[in-house]
N, C-alpha and C positions, 0 to 999 in steps of 0.2 A: 735190377737186374744192374748191378755197379758196374760189370764188365761190358755190356752193350750199351749203356747210358740210357737204359728204360725204367720208367715208372709204371708198375701195374698197379692199379687202383678198383676200389669199387665203392663209390658213395651211397650213404644208406641215410634218408631221413626219415627216422621213423615217427610213427602215427598210428594212433588206436582206431581201431574202426568199431563201429557200431553194427550191432546186430540187424538193424533196419536202416534205411536210407534217413538221413536227417531232412526233417520236413521244412519247406521252407514258403512261405505265405506271398513273397514276392521279391523279385529284383529288379535294380535300376541302376544307371548310371549317375554321376553325380552332375548337377547343373554346372553352369559356368562359374556362377557365384559360389555354388560350392566349394569348387575347386579351388578357386583363388583363395578363399577363407580357410580353407583346410592347409591350402600352402604357406599361407601366412602365420597361421597357428603351430603347424608342425616346426615351422623356422624359429621361431620363439621359443618353443619347447625345448629345441637343439641348443640354441644361445644361452638359455639356465642352465641348462647341463654343462655347457663347457664353462659359464661362469663358475659351476659350483664343485668344476673338474671331477664331477661322478663319472660322467661319458663322453666322450668326443669323438665317439660315432653315431650310430643310429638306433633308437630302443627299436627292436623289432616287434614287440606289442606295446601299445599306450590306448588310452581313452579320451575321445573326441565329445567334447560338450559343446553343441553349436550354439544353444540358450546362453551358456556362460563365455564362449569365443576364447577357448583354450583346450590344450592339449595336455595330458599326463600321462607320463611312464605307467603301464599296467601297474608295476609293483607298487610304487607308490598311491596309485589310486586305490588300491586294496587295502593297504595299510590305513589309508583315511577314513575307507569306507567301514574295516573294522571297527577303529574308534568311535565313529560317528553311530553305531549301531547301538550302543551303550543309549546314547541319547536321543533314540528315536528321530533322527533327521537323516536317515538314509536316502540316497540322493534316488529317484525314480529312474528305474531302467530305461524308461521312454526317452528322458533326457538325454542319454549318453550313447555313443555308439562303440563299442568296440572294434581297433583296430588291428591288422596284422600286417607286417611287410610282406607281400604275398605275390612274387613276381614268378606268376603263373604262366608259361608258355606253351600249354596245349591247346588242342584244336576241336576237340570233340563237339563243343558248344560253343559258337560264337553270334554277334551280332556287328553291327556297323554302325561306328559312331561319325554320326552326319556331321558335327563340328569339326572332326578331325579327321575326316575321310578315311580312316583304318577300321581294321576290323579286330574287334576286342574280345576276348575269352570270357565267355561266362561261367566256365568253371573255378572252384577255387583250388588252390594248391595246398599243399600239407601242412604250411605254419598255420594257415587259418583253421584248417580242421584242428590241428593241436590245440588253438585258443578257445575253440569251442569246448574242446576235452576238459579244459582247465575251468572254463565255466560252469562246466559239471560238476565237478570233481571239488573245487576249490571257490568256486564263484558262487555258490549257492542260487543256483538260476536252471538247476536240475529239472525240466518238466516245464520251465515259463515259457510261455509262447509269447511273439510279436520283441523278440530283442533283435536290436539292430548290431549287424556284424559287416565290417567292412575290409574287403580285399583290397589293401592299398598298393597302387600301382603308380608311383610317381612317374613323370616322365623321363626325369632326370635325378640323379642322385649325386649331391657334391660333397666334398669336405668342406667344412666351414672353419672360419677363425674368428675372434672377436670382433674382428675388422668388416667381416662380412655382412654386407646390408641386406635390405630386401627388394634393392633393385632387381635381382635375378630371380626374384619368384615367382615371376609373371614366365619367365623361360620355362622355369622348373614343373609348372602344371599345364604349360602350353599342350602337351599330350599325355596328360593325365589320363590312366583307363582304370582308373578304380572303379570296383562294382561294391553298390550296398543290397546286403539282403536282411531279411525280414526271416527270421527262423522260431522254430520251436526247440530250446537246447535238449537234448536225448538226457536222460535220468542215467546215474550212474548202472542200473541194472540194463540198461540199451549196451554199455559197452561191457556187460558181462561178469560187473562187479558184485560180489556176494555181500548180504547185509553186513555192515559194521560190528553188529553185535556175532558175529562168526569167529571164532576163534581159529579156525584152522584158515588162515588166510591163502595156502595152496592150492584152494577151488576157484580164487579169479582167476579165471583162466582168460586174460584177454587176447585179443586178435590184431597183430600190428603189420603194416607192411611199410614200403619206402623204399626199396630196393631200386637202385637205378637202373634202366634198361641198358644194353648194349646198343652200338651202331647197327647191329641187325634185328634191334626190338626184344631181344629175349633178356633174361635175368643173367646177368654175367658181369664180370670185370672189364675196363675199360684199359688203356695203355696209352702211355706218350713216350714219344720217341724224340728224347732231348740231343741226340747225335748231332743235329745241324748249331745245337749250340755249346757243346760239352767237348765233344768227341774232338780232340787234336787232329785225326786224320780226316777226317769229314770237312772240318773247316778248311784244311790245308786242298783239299779237292776242289772244294766251293769255291776257294779265293781264285785257284787256278782257273775254274771255268769262268769267272766272270769276265776274265780277259777276253776271251773269243765271244760271250756274249755281247760286250761294250763293242766289240771291233764287225760284228754282226748286224750293230743296232745301227752306227755311225756309218760303216764302209760298206759292208759284202751282206745284204739283206738275204741273200740265196745261199749262203755259205752253210752248209749242211754239219752243223758241230757233232752230231750225233751219229754220221757216217765217218767221220774222222777218229772220232774216239774209237769206234769198232773196226778200224781198218788194221790187219795185220801185217807189220812191216818185216821182211827181211834184208838185213844191212850184210852186204859180204865186202868186208873188209872195215878195219876198225882202227884205221890210220887218223891222217888229217882230215880227209873228207867224210870218215864214217861216222869220226867224234862230232864234225861242224852240222852234218846234215842231220844225224841223230837230235843234237839239241836243237835246231830249228823246228824240227817235226814234231817234239817236244813243246814246244811253244804253240804251235797249231794244233793243239790237241790230240794227236798221236798220243795212243798208248800201250799198244801192243808192239814189243819188240823182239827181235831175234838176230843176235849176232854171231859171224863165222870171221875167224880170223885165227893163223896159225902162229903168228908173234906173239911174243912177249912186251910188257912194257920196257922201252931204254929210257935212259937220262936225257937224251935230245927230244924226247917225245912231250912231255908235260907242257912246254913253252909254246908249242904250236897244236898240241891237240888235248881241248878242253876236259875231256870227261878222266884226264888221267893225273895223278899227284904223285910227288915225290917218294911217299911211301910206296906206291905200287913200283915204283923203280928198285925199291931197295929189299923187296920181298924175296923170301926164298934164298936167303944169301947171297943177294945183290944180282941173282937170274931175272927177275921181276916177275911181275904177274900176268897173266894171259890176257891178250888185250880185249879179247871177248871179254871175259870175264870181268876185268876191271871197268870195262864200257856198262855192260849190264847194272853192276853193283852202284854205279856212279848215278844213272838214270833212276834207280829206285832210291837213293840218297834226295834226289832234285823233286822229285813229282810224287806224293803220296799214294797215286792207284798205278802206277806203271807196272805191267808185264813185263819184264825182261828176261830172256831166258840168252846161254851163249853157250857156244858148241868150238873147240879147236879143233879143226879141220882144214886140210891142206886141199888147194883145188887143182885138179889134174890141169896140166896143161901141156898141149904138143911140145917134143924136144926136150921136155923132164923127164929122166928116166924114175920111175917107180916101181915099187913090186904090185904084182898084180893082185895080191890081196887087200894093199893098202889104197889101190885105185878103185877097186869093185866097191871098199866100205866106204869112200868118199864119194863115190858117184852114187851110191844107195842113199845116205844120207845127203846130199845134195839137192838129189830128186825129190826127197821127199819134204824137205825144208819149202823146195820152191813150190809144190802142191800146196803147202800146207797155208801160206802167203796170199796175200792180196795183191801186195806190191815188192817188187825186188829192187833194193839199191846196189847196183853194180859201182863200188868204188875202190876197187883193188887198184895196185900200183904199177902194175903190169901187164902190157896189151896182150899175153898170151893165156894170163888167167882168165880174160874176159869172155872168150871163146865158148868155154863148155855152157857156163850159165844163160848164155844168151842164148843157145840152142834149147836149154833146158825150158826157158820161160816162152821160147816160142812154140814150144810142144805143146806147153800145157796151158796155151793163151793166157800168159799172165804179164800185167803190166811192167816194164824194165825201165827203170832209168839208168842210164849209163853215164857217167861223169868221170871225167882226167882231167889231171893239172901235169904241165911241165914246165921247165924251169921258165920259158918265156911264153907258153899258150896255154888254154884249156879246152875242152872239149864237154858238151852234154848234149844227151842223145836219146830221145824216146823209142822203146821198142814192143812190138807185139800187142797184146789185147785186143785182136782181131783191127784196128786202124792204122795199119803200115805202119811206116818210121825206117830208119836206118837199119844196117845188118852187115854184118861183115862176112 
């Protein structure tokens, strides 16, 4: 889902199923000396492959011969075994252990490793089950008993280079949880295979499983949300929130960041006070703004009012954009998750004549806006315009912050919200 930066995926690890359970005559954990020997011999095998430049990773299937002290990739071992068959020098299966890199993480059956003080899973994963199927179909071991297979679960797998020595081998095997089984390899027929002489191969109806379960434990796909890594909008929101989290961590442990982000602010007056207050609130995490103003942006405004630009003054053939609209748009350009709306409204004032219809419309809109907000910032430029919003805030028990600037004086006063304060 490229638009939303999401990846929907469903892993499958296909494995052939037998009609009857695979019979095991015993299972055990490796002893400490066996773990160290296996780690050293696996290390030597990987170095050999690296020098041959045939494989710079880890062979998922290999054969371990404790008697000879070597590990060999399964493909190479089978080719050698096939060539040796003609000379009647085939190695006894009792002398080798067939191994699969098998990072099983289930918990249906487990035991405690006293050496490592950890719980070890005793079930085999899909890679080992596929190895057993391979030995039945292509290894000539179908029906043979006492075949040794190893679920190889190293404590650590690291990328190696030609300079990597064996000094780290002890660390790699320290938490090894490999499990050794003695099993009877199923026959082809146990997998539902029809005789090789059968001409119609469509009758070979193998049963296969391996679909990964989703987080609810049901067969179904999973999804990865990559928005925190790829979505520019999401990255911008995270970066802005980080400032507040650092402030809370270093200076104000009781700062309620989530409460600030959900607070709805009504700003009455989008002039010098309105622009600077909105910009400051934005830095503190407030994201819900409603602007009300009746004027347009003039040429003298941008130098004092940081939410406006010269382009706002020149709009509409020089008349300028509405201050409320320009302020709301500017905040959206600054912070990615801002929700800002604007209303061009004239606040009714005592001593100012207006039509009854206009007064009714303005009072109705203002009353609704005051009811919908959490905090009112009263930042108009006249005393008369402050009376009606103050009365409305008191009537609806809303917190109102009243701020005013004069040529040589200033005033900040808090009203309402049931906590007293100044009044007119």
